C-alpha positions, 0 to 999 in steps of 0.5 A: 624186615629192616636192616636193623632187625637183620643186623640184630639177628646176626649179632644175637646169632653170633653171641648164641653161637659163641656161647654154644661153642663155649659150653661144648666141652673139648676142642671144636675143629670149626672156625669162628665164621662157621660158629657164627653161622651155626649160631644164627641158624640156632637162633632162628630155629630156637625162635621158631620152636618157641613160637610153635610151643607158644613161649616166644613172648614172656615179660622181660627177657625170653629165657625159655627161648634163649635157652632153646637157642643156646641148646640148639647152638651147642648141638649144632656146633657139635654136629658141625665139628663132628662132620668136619672132623670125620671128613678129614680122615 
């Protein structure tokens, strides 16, 4: 694993997290750093899930993997926002 691949994963994870946050309706009570962390985790889990299902490599853009990552980011942002909201009560 190179520095370039690690930085690429961080950038892609950040984009996935932001897209997931934008697709989730309502206001999320989490900061941008936590959104990026959720996106990185969602990107890694989405890639792992795509590998398990055998759809990680397709010609062109890996749309199935990308959709899995975004869906996981939406779920992750929702869970983290819900947990943070619940802890402030």
